C-alpha positions as CSV (number, residue, x, y, z in Angstrom):
1,M,89.3,99.0,144.9
2,A,85.9,98.2,143.5
3,K,85.7,95.8,140.6
4,L,84.2,97.3,137.4
5,Q,80.8,95.7,136.8
6,I,80.3,95.2,133.0
7,P,77.0,93.7,131.9
8,R,77.3,90.3,130.4
9,I,75.8,91.4,127.0
10,L,78.5,94.0,126.5
11,R,81.3,91.4,127.0
12,S,79.9,89.1,124.3
13,K,79.7,89.5,120.5
14,K,76.2,90.7,120.9
15,G,77.5,93.7,122.7
16,Q,79.2,94.9,119.6
17,S,76.0,94.9,117.6
18,V,74.2,96.8,120.4
19,V,76.8,99.5,120.4
20,E,76.6,99.7,116.6
21,Y,72.8,100.1,116.7
22,I,73.2,102.8,119.3
23,L,75.7,104.7,117.2
24,L,73.5,104.2,114.0
25,L,70.6,105.6,115.9
26,A,72.7,108.6,117.0
27,V,73.8,109.3,113.5
28,L,70.3,109.0,112.0
29,S,68.8,111.2,114.7
30,S,71.4,113.9,114.2
31,L,70.7,113.8,110.4
32,A,67.0,114.1,111.0
33,F,67.5,117.0,113.4
34,A,69.7,118.8,110.8
35,V,67.1,118.3,108.0
36,F,64.0,119.2,110.0
37,N,65.5,122.3,111.5
38,N,66.8,123.5,108.1
39,R,65.2,126.8,107.0
40,R,64.8,125.7,103.4
41,F,62.9,122.5,104.5
42,K,60.6,124.6,106.7
43,D,59.9,127.0,103.9
44,F,59.2,124.1,101.5
45,M,56.8,122.4,103.9
46,G,55.0,125.4,105.4
47,G,54.5,129.0,105.2
48,E,52.4,131.0,102.7
49,K,53.5,129.1,99.7
50,G,54.5,125.7,101.1
51,F,53.9,122.2,100.0
52,F,50.8,121.6,102.1
53,L,49.1,124.8,101.0
54,S,49.4,123.8,97.3
55,L,48.3,120.3,98.2
56,R,45.2,121.7,100.0
57,K,44.3,123.9,97.1
58,G,44.6,121.0,94.7
59,I,42.3,118.9,96.8
60,E,39.7,121.7,97.1
61,Y,39.8,122.3,93.4
62,S,39.4,118.6,92.6
63,Y,36.6,118.2,95.0
64,R,34.7,121.2,93.6
65,Y,35.2,120.6,89.9
66,G,35.5,116.8,89.8
67,R,38.8,116.8,87.9
68,P,42.5,117.3,88.6
69,V,44.0,120.7,88.5
70,S,45.7,121.7,85.2
71,P,49.0,123.7,85.4
72,D,47.5,126.6,83.5
73,E,44.4,126.9,85.8
74,D,44.1,129.9,88.2
75,V,43.1,128.0,91.3
76,D,42.5,131.0,93.5
77,A,40.1,132.6,91.0
78,S,38.3,129.3,90.4
79,L,37.7,128.6,94.0
80,S,36.4,132.1,94.8
81,Y,33.9,132.1,91.9
82,E,30.3,131.7,92.9
83,Y,28.1,130.0,90.4
84,Q,24.6,131.4,89.7
85,S,23.7,129.3,86.7
86,K,24.0,125.8,85.1
87,E,27.4,126.8,83.7
88,H,29.2,125.0,86.5
89,D,32.3,123.3,85.1
90,T,31.5,120.0,86.7
91,Y,28.0,119.9,85.1
92,Y,28.5,121.5,81.7
93,N,31.7,121.5,79.6
94,K,31.8,124.6,77.4
95,K,34.6,123.2,75.2
96,E,32.7,120.0,74.3
97,T,29.3,121.7,74.6
98,K,27.9,118.8,76.6
99,S,27.2,117.7,80.1
100,R,29.6,115.4,82.0
101,F,26.6,113.5,83.3
102,F,24.6,111.0,81.4
103,G,21.0,109.9,81.2
104,G,19.0,107.2,79.5
105,I,18.2,107.4,75.7
106,T,14.5,106.9,76.3
107,A,12.4,108.2,79.2
108,Y,11.8,106.0,82.2
109,P,8.4,104.2,82.1
110,Q,5.8,105.7,84.4
């Protein structure tokens, strides 16, 4: 009868921690598999109204208008609007009736 060959690390106390780490890895991977394959998680992260779509629209709005998105702002209408005058929100603020940019008080010397 052949003698059972057990590796030396599994016969020592270090073998117990190796087994515990393997079991912990199995539990964590099964939890990750359960979460990532969940329908609610997939709907939250992707799709037509997912997390990354709202993040993309917020970044596009902030890049175009130079300010963060406010909750009452209609982002889709703002991003589809084509400006034909100086009334661009980044340049001219209608509420404060002034420009967001600044210039010198006196003209530059020639």
